[in-house]
Backbone as JSON, one array per atom type, in Angstrom:
{
  "sequence": "MAETPVRTGIAGLILAGGEGTRMNRQDKGLVVLRGEPMVAHVARRLAPQVSRLIISANRHEDRYAAYGDVVRDGEADLGAWQGPLLGIAAGLAAARQDAWLVVVPCDTPFLPLDLAGRLVGAAESAAAPMAYAAAGGQRHSACMALRTSLLPDLLEYLRAGDRKVGLWQARAGAVEARFDDAPDAFMNVNTPEELAAAERYASQ",
  "N": [[112.43, 110.41, 86.87], [115.66, 111.24, 88.1], [118.28, 109.84, 87.97], [120.68, 109.26, 90.21], [124.21, 110.32, 90.53], [126.73, 107.58, 90.86], [128.63, 107.92, 95.11], [131.76, 107.17, 95.69], [131.78, 105.45, 98.91], [129.27, 105.26, 99.81], [127.57, 102.33, 100.63], [125.83, 100.05, 99.7], [122.64, 98.64, 101.47], [120.87, 95.64, 101.3], [117.91, 95.05, 103.62], [116.73, 91.9, 103.67], [116.01, 89.95, 105.96], [114.03, 89.18, 106.78], [110.9, 87.23, 108.46], [108.85, 86.69, 106.92], [106.0, 87.1, 108.12], [103.49, 87.99, 107.22], [103.12, 87.09, 104.32], [102.09, 84.5, 104.02], [104.57, 82.98, 106.01], [107.01, 83.28, 103.85], [109.77, 83.88, 102.04], [110.47, 87.08, 101.36], [112.0, 88.56, 100.17], [112.62, 87.01, 97.73], [110.3, 86.63, 96.33], [107.87, 86.31, 93.7], [107.82, 89.49, 91.41], [106.01, 91.03, 88.36], [107.75, 88.53, 87.4], [109.98, 88.72, 87.96], [112.67, 87.39, 91.03], [111.78, 90.03, 93.33], [114.32, 91.21, 94.83], [115.65, 91.82, 92.8], [114.25, 93.32, 91.73], [114.88, 95.3, 94.13], [117.41, 95.31, 93.66], [118.29, 96.78, 90.99], [117.8, 98.85, 91.32], [119.23, 100.8, 93.43], [121.58, 99.49, 93.37], [122.86, 100.99, 91.64], [123.92, 103.34, 92.58], [124.89, 103.27, 94.44], [128.25, 101.77, 96.01], [129.06, 99.03, 96.72], [126.81, 96.23, 97.36], [124.97, 94.76, 99.36], [123.62, 92.69, 101.29], [121.23, 91.66, 103.77], [120.36, 88.11, 104.94], [118.95, 85.69, 105.8], [118.22, 83.07, 105.56], [118.4, 81.03, 102.19], [120.87, 81.82, 101.26], [121.93, 81.31, 99.07], [121.0, 82.45, 96.68], [120.68, 84.95, 97.04], [123.02, 85.96, 97.15], [123.75, 86.63, 94.4], [122.82, 89.22, 94.32], [124.26, 90.3, 96.0], [126.33, 91.13, 98.1], [126.53, 88.41, 101.18], [125.72, 88.62, 103.78], [124.74, 87.73, 107.36], [122.48, 88.15, 109.61], [123.4, 90.16, 112.48], [124.83, 89.95, 116.36], [126.6, 87.31, 116.91], [125.26, 86.74, 119.8], [122.63, 88.64, 119.75], [121.77, 86.85, 118.67], [118.54, 85.56, 116.07], [115.67, 86.3, 113.48], [115.28, 88.7, 115.1], [114.3, 91.63, 113.79], [115.0, 94.42, 111.97], [117.19, 95.85, 112.91], [119.12, 94.15, 113.42], [119.97, 93.56, 110.9], [120.73, 95.52, 110.52], [123.49, 96.45, 112.32], [124.88, 94.15, 111.13], [125.2, 94.58, 108.91], [126.57, 97.61, 108.75], [128.41, 96.12, 109.87], [129.78, 94.68, 107.98], [130.67, 96.79, 106.07], [132.28, 98.55, 107.33], [134.35, 100.02, 106.07], [133.54, 102.1, 104.25], [132.08, 105.3, 104.51], [129.34, 105.87, 104.54], [126.14, 103.84, 104.93], [123.87, 103.09, 102.86], [120.29, 101.84, 103.42], [117.45, 99.66, 102.89], [114.66, 98.03, 102.28], [113.8, 94.1, 101.39], [111.5, 94.74, 99.89], [110.64, 96.51, 98.49], [109.64, 97.47, 95.76], [109.78, 99.99, 94.24], [111.69, 101.91, 94.37], [113.11, 104.93, 94.53], [115.7, 105.96, 92.51], [116.98, 108.31, 93.2], [117.85, 107.65, 95.71], [120.14, 107.42, 96.99], [121.48, 109.15, 97.12], [120.13, 111.68, 97.75], [119.19, 111.19, 100.56], [121.58, 110.8, 102.17], [122.48, 113.61, 101.52], [120.8, 114.93, 102.73], [121.19, 114.03, 105.64], [123.82, 114.86, 105.51], [123.94, 117.91, 105.1], [122.08, 118.66, 107.5], [123.89, 118.05, 109.21], [123.69, 115.25, 110.26], [123.99, 112.57, 111.9], [122.49, 110.55, 110.01], [119.65, 109.95, 107.9], [116.59, 109.69, 107.45], [113.28, 108.39, 105.3], [111.19, 110.4, 104.27], [107.45, 110.36, 103.72], [105.21, 112.52, 101.48], [104.02, 112.45, 103.62], [103.99, 110.32, 105.67], [106.1, 108.76, 107.2], [108.86, 106.67, 106.5], [111.05, 104.6, 107.91], [112.22, 102.25, 107.55], [114.04, 102.83, 105.56], [116.88, 104.62, 105.29], [120.43, 106.88, 105.25], [123.39, 106.03, 106.57], [125.95, 106.98, 109.3], [128.48, 104.79, 109.33], [129.94, 104.78, 111.73], [128.86, 104.37, 113.16], [128.08, 102.29, 114.13], [128.65, 101.33, 116.47], [127.34, 102.37, 119.12], [125.28, 101.0, 117.51], [124.81, 98.78, 118.75], [125.6, 98.87, 121.51], [122.63, 99.69, 122.03], [121.01, 97.37, 121.45], [122.15, 95.4, 122.02], [120.4, 96.37, 125.52], [118.45, 95.19, 124.86], [116.81, 96.86, 123.19], [114.42, 97.55, 120.11], [113.43, 98.75, 118.76], [113.82, 100.21, 115.9], [112.25, 102.97, 115.33], [112.91, 104.33, 117.84], [115.31, 104.64, 118.52], [116.85, 105.68, 116.01], [115.97, 107.79, 116.47], [117.45, 109.08, 119.1], [120.02, 108.14, 117.67], [119.43, 110.99, 116.85], [119.15, 111.26, 114.0], [117.58, 112.64, 111.15], [115.15, 113.53, 108.64], [114.28, 113.08, 105.31], [112.57, 114.47, 102.86], [110.79, 113.26, 100.85], [108.22, 113.37, 98.26], [107.67, 114.35, 96.22], [107.43, 111.72, 95.02], [105.98, 109.85, 96.47], [104.34, 106.74, 96.34], [107.06, 105.53, 95.31], [107.91, 104.58, 97.64], [106.35, 101.86, 98.18], [105.6, 99.62, 100.41], [105.78, 95.7, 100.01], [104.18, 93.26, 101.6], [101.66, 91.91, 101.68], [100.26, 88.74, 100.03], [97.53, 90.04, 98.82], [98.83, 93.01, 98.59], [100.75, 92.24, 97.02], [99.91, 91.85, 95.19], [98.57, 94.62, 94.39], [100.71, 95.99, 93.41], [101.73, 94.54, 91.36], [99.91, 95.38, 89.49], [100.42, 98.47, 89.36], [102.87, 98.02, 88.93], [102.34, 97.41, 85.67], [101.76, 99.54, 85.01]],
  "CA": [[113.37, 110.92, 88.2], [116.56, 110.98, 87.4], [119.41, 109.49, 88.79], [121.79, 110.73, 90.81], [125.59, 109.01, 90.43], [127.32, 106.39, 92.77], [129.72, 108.81, 95.45], [132.47, 106.27, 96.69], [132.5, 105.7, 100.33], [128.39, 104.63, 99.7], [127.64, 101.16, 100.64], [123.94, 99.99, 99.88], [122.19, 97.43, 102.28], [119.48, 95.51, 100.65], [117.09, 94.04, 104.4], [116.37, 90.6, 103.43], [116.01, 89.24, 106.65], [112.26, 89.3, 108.07], [110.15, 85.81, 108.04], [107.26, 87.21, 105.85], [104.39, 87.01, 108.95], [102.35, 88.36, 106.6], [103.38, 87.28, 102.94], [102.74, 83.57, 104.74], [106.06, 82.52, 105.55], [107.49, 83.3, 101.84], [110.74, 84.54, 102.08], [109.76, 88.01, 101.08], [113.13, 88.95, 99.1], [112.8, 86.0, 96.46], [108.44, 86.4, 96.33], [107.97, 86.66, 92.53], [106.59, 90.74, 91.33], [106.99, 90.63, 87.05], [109.01, 87.79, 86.08], [111.27, 88.44, 88.52], [112.3, 87.65, 92.29], [111.6, 91.21, 94.79], [114.78, 91.72, 95.37], [115.79, 92.06, 91.9], [114.22, 95.15, 91.41], [114.96, 96.94, 94.2], [118.61, 95.9, 93.67], [118.35, 97.23, 90.67], [117.63, 100.29, 91.33], [120.12, 100.67, 94.33], [123.37, 99.16, 93.13], [123.93, 102.08, 90.7], [123.61, 104.78, 93.19], [125.91, 102.99, 95.09], [129.45, 101.64, 95.44], [128.54, 97.44, 96.12], [125.7, 95.66, 97.22], [125.23, 94.04, 100.9], [122.13, 91.38, 101.55], [121.4, 90.46, 105.03], [119.7, 87.33, 104.95], [119.11, 84.43, 107.61], [117.61, 81.51, 104.43], [118.22, 81.39, 100.49], [122.27, 82.72, 100.98], [123.23, 81.53, 97.8], [120.43, 82.8, 96.04], [120.58, 86.4, 97.35], [124.67, 85.81, 96.89], [123.45, 86.73, 93.19], [123.38, 90.08, 94.21], [125.01, 91.27, 96.53], [127.35, 89.77, 99.45], [124.9, 88.11, 101.81], [125.11, 88.46, 105.72], [123.37, 87.08, 108.16], [122.0, 89.5, 110.81], [123.6, 90.97, 114.05], [126.19, 89.34, 116.9], [126.06, 86.04, 117.83], [124.94, 87.0, 120.99], [121.65, 88.3, 120.1], [119.77, 85.57, 118.49], [117.95, 85.92, 114.92], [114.65, 86.88, 113.24], [114.83, 89.96, 116.14], [114.03, 92.38, 113.44], [115.72, 94.89, 110.82], [118.52, 97.03, 113.46], [119.64, 93.51, 113.82], [120.82, 93.77, 109.61], [121.09, 96.38, 110.39], [124.06, 95.82, 112.39], [125.18, 93.46, 110.09], [125.6, 95.78, 106.88], [127.29, 97.78, 109.2], [130.25, 95.35, 110.21], [130.44, 94.86, 106.75], [130.61, 98.34, 105.41], [133.61, 99.66, 107.73], [136.05, 101.08, 105.49], [132.48, 103.06, 103.33], [131.93, 106.6, 104.86], [128.31, 105.7, 104.18], [125.24, 102.97, 104.65], [122.16, 103.22, 102.25], [119.58, 101.0, 103.77], [116.39, 99.92, 101.69], [114.02, 96.56, 102.45], [113.33, 93.83, 100.28], [109.76, 94.98, 99.92], [109.84, 98.58, 98.15], [110.48, 97.07, 94.55], [109.64, 100.59, 92.93], [112.27, 102.94, 95.51], [113.63, 106.63, 93.87], [116.4, 106.22, 91.7], [118.7, 109.2, 93.28], [117.39, 107.96, 96.96], [121.28, 107.49, 97.53], [121.92, 110.8, 97.47], [118.92, 112.35, 98.59], [119.06, 110.91, 101.64], [123.1, 111.16, 102.47], [122.52, 115.39, 100.88], [120.17, 115.56, 103.67], [122.0, 113.98, 106.68], [125.34, 116.13, 105.62], [123.1, 119.31, 105.23], [122.22, 118.78, 109.09], [125.43, 117.86, 110.46], [123.97, 114.7, 111.73], [124.68, 110.91, 111.11], [121.42, 109.61, 109.83], [118.25, 110.42, 107.61], [115.47, 108.06, 107.16], [112.76, 108.39, 104.3], [109.33, 110.69, 105.12], [106.76, 110.61, 101.78], [103.45, 112.18, 101.78], [103.21, 112.63, 105.54], [104.54, 108.86, 106.49], [107.52, 108.01, 107.61], [109.71, 105.33, 106.54], [111.83, 104.19, 108.84], [113.18, 101.33, 107.03], [114.85, 102.99, 104.22], [117.58, 105.21, 105.47], [121.04, 106.3, 105.33], [123.73, 105.96, 107.75], [127.15, 106.61, 108.84], [128.78, 103.05, 109.22], [130.68, 105.13, 112.48], [127.51, 104.6, 114.04], [127.59, 100.49, 114.62], [128.99, 100.87, 118.25], [125.91, 102.66, 119.33], [123.91, 100.83, 117.58], [125.08, 97.35, 119.46], [124.96, 98.88, 122.57], [120.49, 99.93, 122.12], [120.12, 95.91, 120.67], [122.59, 94.93, 124.4], [120.0, 96.82, 126.05], [117.52, 94.81, 124.86], [115.92, 97.76, 121.94], [114.64, 96.81, 118.68], [112.28, 99.88, 117.73], [114.47, 101.15, 114.65], [112.4, 104.74, 114.8], [113.63, 104.95, 119.17], [117.18, 104.5, 117.77], [117.19, 106.74, 115.17], [115.71, 109.52, 116.73], [118.32, 108.85, 119.87], [120.72, 108.44, 117.4], [119.8, 111.95, 116.12], [118.21, 111.33, 112.5], [117.14, 113.83, 110.11], [113.73, 113.23, 107.47], [114.37, 113.28, 103.71], [111.49, 114.22, 102.14], [110.56, 112.21, 99.11], [107.29, 114.16, 98.65], [107.73, 114.16, 94.73], [107.62, 110.45, 94.66], [105.56, 108.54, 97.53], [104.72, 105.46, 95.33], [107.94, 104.67, 95.54], [108.37, 104.01, 99.14], [104.72, 101.67, 98.34], [105.38, 97.89, 100.35], [104.55, 95.03, 99.75], [104.09, 92.23, 103.17], [100.83, 90.6, 102.06], [99.71, 88.77, 98.93], [97.38, 91.75, 98.94], [99.96, 94.27, 98.35], [101.7, 92.16, 95.9], [98.61, 91.73, 93.14], [98.19, 95.74, 93.65], [101.97, 96.43, 93.0], [101.5, 94.38, 89.8], [98.86, 96.98, 89.18], [100.64, 99.7, 89.56], [103.62, 97.96, 88.25], [102.23, 97.67, 84.5], [100.98, 100.66, 84.21]],
  "C": [[114.88, 110.46, 88.1], [117.93, 110.4, 88.47], [120.16, 109.42, 88.59], [123.0, 109.94, 90.94], [126.09, 108.79, 91.46], [128.78, 108.33, 92.99], [130.42, 107.11, 96.3], [132.64, 106.44, 98.06], [131.03, 105.32, 100.83], [127.83, 103.58, 99.66], [125.96, 100.8, 100.45], [123.74, 98.58, 100.78], [120.76, 97.02, 102.17], [118.25, 94.36, 102.36], [116.36, 92.61, 104.03], [115.71, 89.44, 104.81], [115.11, 88.94, 108.08], [111.91, 87.26, 107.95], [109.33, 85.76, 107.92], [106.75, 86.81, 106.37], [103.24, 86.52, 108.06], [102.7, 88.0, 105.18], [103.11, 85.11, 103.42], [103.83, 82.89, 105.06], [107.55, 82.55, 104.59], [109.26, 84.21, 102.69], [110.89, 85.97, 101.31], [110.62, 88.5, 99.55], [112.67, 88.43, 97.39], [111.07, 85.48, 96.42], [108.25, 87.38, 94.23], [106.84, 88.09, 91.78], [107.54, 90.67, 89.22], [107.48, 89.81, 87.11], [110.65, 87.68, 86.94], [111.25, 88.68, 89.94], [112.42, 89.66, 92.63], [112.55, 91.87, 94.75], [115.77, 91.6, 94.31], [115.99, 93.14, 91.21], [114.6, 95.86, 92.46], [117.38, 96.8, 94.23], [119.18, 97.11, 92.23], [118.81, 98.71, 91.0], [118.39, 101.17, 92.66], [121.63, 100.52, 94.12], [123.4, 100.33, 92.32], [123.98, 103.81, 91.59], [124.65, 104.41, 94.58], [127.64, 102.03, 94.47], [129.9, 99.78, 95.21], [127.76, 98.37, 96.98], [126.48, 95.0, 98.37], [124.05, 93.71, 101.53], [122.02, 91.79, 102.5], [120.2, 89.57, 104.48], [119.37, 85.89, 105.97], [118.48, 83.25, 106.89], [117.84, 82.02, 103.42], [119.58, 81.84, 100.71], [122.66, 82.45, 100.33], [122.38, 81.77, 96.69], [120.21, 84.46, 95.57], [122.58, 86.17, 97.07], [124.23, 86.67, 95.32], [123.66, 87.9, 92.69], [123.55, 91.4, 94.65], [126.19, 90.29, 97.32], [126.53, 89.87, 100.33], [125.69, 88.44, 103.0], [124.8, 87.97, 106.1], [123.4, 88.07, 109.56], [122.47, 89.7, 111.87], [125.36, 89.71, 114.66], [125.32, 87.88, 117.17], [125.11, 86.08, 118.82], [123.2, 87.62, 120.85], [121.09, 87.93, 119.1], [120.13, 86.0, 116.41], [116.02, 86.22, 115.16], [114.59, 88.57, 114.99], [114.58, 91.11, 114.71], [114.36, 93.53, 112.62], [117.54, 95.62, 111.25], [119.16, 95.75, 113.55], [120.24, 93.11, 112.14], [120.75, 93.96, 109.4], [123.37, 96.82, 110.9], [124.78, 94.63, 110.94], [126.2, 94.38, 109.22], [126.26, 96.65, 108.1], [128.64, 98.08, 109.33], [130.8, 95.69, 108.64], [131.26, 95.7, 105.75], [131.57, 99.09, 105.78], [134.21, 100.49, 107.46], [134.37, 101.95, 104.67], [131.71, 103.93, 104.8], [130.13, 106.22, 105.21], [127.0, 104.45, 104.63], [123.9, 103.49, 104.04], [121.23, 102.09, 103.05], [118.55, 100.81, 103.26], [115.46, 98.23, 102.21], [113.76, 96.02, 101.18], [112.27, 94.19, 99.36], [109.63, 95.28, 99.32], [111.1, 98.35, 96.96], [110.7, 99.25, 93.69], [110.06, 102.41, 93.51], [112.81, 103.85, 93.91], [114.75, 106.25, 93.29], [117.21, 107.47, 91.98], [118.1, 109.43, 95.41], [118.35, 108.18, 97.39], [121.52, 108.94, 98.15], [121.25, 111.55, 98.2], [119.78, 112.0, 100.42], [120.86, 110.88, 102.74], [123.17, 112.98, 102.3], [122.1, 116.02, 102.2], [120.43, 115.33, 105.1], [123.47, 115.26, 106.47], [124.93, 117.44, 105.75], [122.94, 119.65, 107.28], [123.02, 118.6, 109.81], [125.21, 116.68, 110.86], [124.14, 113.25, 110.68], [123.86, 110.13, 110.22], [120.31, 110.32, 108.96], [117.76, 109.17, 107.01], [114.13, 108.82, 106.27], [111.88, 108.99, 104.43], [108.75, 110.77, 103.21], [105.59, 110.98, 101.88], [102.5, 112.42, 102.71], [103.49, 111.15, 106.53], [105.7, 109.05, 105.84], [108.02, 106.46, 107.02], [110.59, 104.87, 106.18], [113.43, 103.48, 108.14], [114.71, 101.7, 105.45], [115.73, 104.93, 104.69], [119.54, 105.57, 105.03], [122.13, 106.53, 106.17], [125.41, 105.97, 108.46], [127.76, 105.46, 109.41], [129.27, 103.27, 111.05], [129.75, 104.7, 113.79], [126.73, 102.7, 115.53], [127.95, 100.28, 116.32], [127.67, 101.5, 119.34], [124.83, 102.37, 118.99], [123.86, 99.08, 118.29], [125.43, 97.62, 120.95], [123.44, 99.04, 122.81], [120.63, 98.48, 122.32], [121.29, 95.39, 122.44], [121.99, 95.04, 125.21], [118.64, 96.54, 125.68], [116.06, 96.12, 124.1], [115.9, 96.72, 121.4], [113.76, 98.48, 118.42], [113.15, 100.5, 116.51], [113.71, 102.86, 115.37], [113.2, 105.57, 116.78], [115.5, 105.7, 118.81], [117.21, 105.65, 116.87], [116.89, 108.16, 115.84], [117.21, 109.69, 117.76], [119.89, 109.19, 119.03], [120.77, 109.71, 116.47], [119.12, 112.27, 114.12], [117.22, 112.52, 111.84], [115.5, 113.26, 109.15], [114.64, 114.03, 106.29], [113.38, 113.7, 103.4], [111.51, 113.66, 100.53], [108.29, 112.98, 98.8], [106.26, 113.53, 96.99], [107.76, 112.57, 94.35], [107.49, 109.7, 96.08], [104.82, 107.54, 96.91], [106.1, 105.2, 95.48], [108.29, 103.98, 96.12], [106.83, 102.4, 99.43], [105.71, 100.03, 99.11], [104.95, 96.79, 100.24], [104.46, 93.59, 101.15], [103.28, 91.75, 102.42], [100.0, 90.51, 100.57], [98.93, 89.98, 98.46], [97.71, 92.68, 97.6], [101.14, 93.76, 97.55], [100.6, 92.22, 94.54], [98.56, 93.27, 93.07], [99.75, 96.81, 93.46], [102.73, 95.71, 91.51], [101.43, 94.98, 89.17], [99.31, 97.03, 88.51], [102.57, 99.67, 88.52], [103.36, 97.88, 86.67], [102.37, 98.64, 83.96], [101.68, 101.36, 83.19]]
}
């Protein structure tokens, strides 16, 4: 799959603020895959597609700083460890000068090399403020491109007590971007068993 040229005005955000409950509470972005932290694999794929990288993290900020500008989750009044939307809010706040933010989780090490262009293209073609990835009939809500102007709407949603990603995407008018040509690119590594499977996949 060919890498698409980076467009100015598109920042990238890697979500690394989870508790890793299914990975024995390890910091998933720092779990080693093929000799490197998973965040290194994600950053290497996303960085050439965006103008800069931001990483949302709640711990080990010094280690994540090797891969991008680190921000902590969300607004002070919203608390921590409350899901990916808090990290996205922090990323949107840090990327205000950019038109778009492309968001990916730290546990998807095989992302498409043209992810950013296709997500933003799908949103722009539909005149929508957001697009999320879908492949092989499965929705990958945490892989998305969204306009940074959505920050006030997201904060309003969060302050109302809601945390569901798909519900907010529907409310904001998100559209689907199809990646049926690359279903394995969205392989998640949430458990030790999935890490073993990713090791096998990467060695092929």
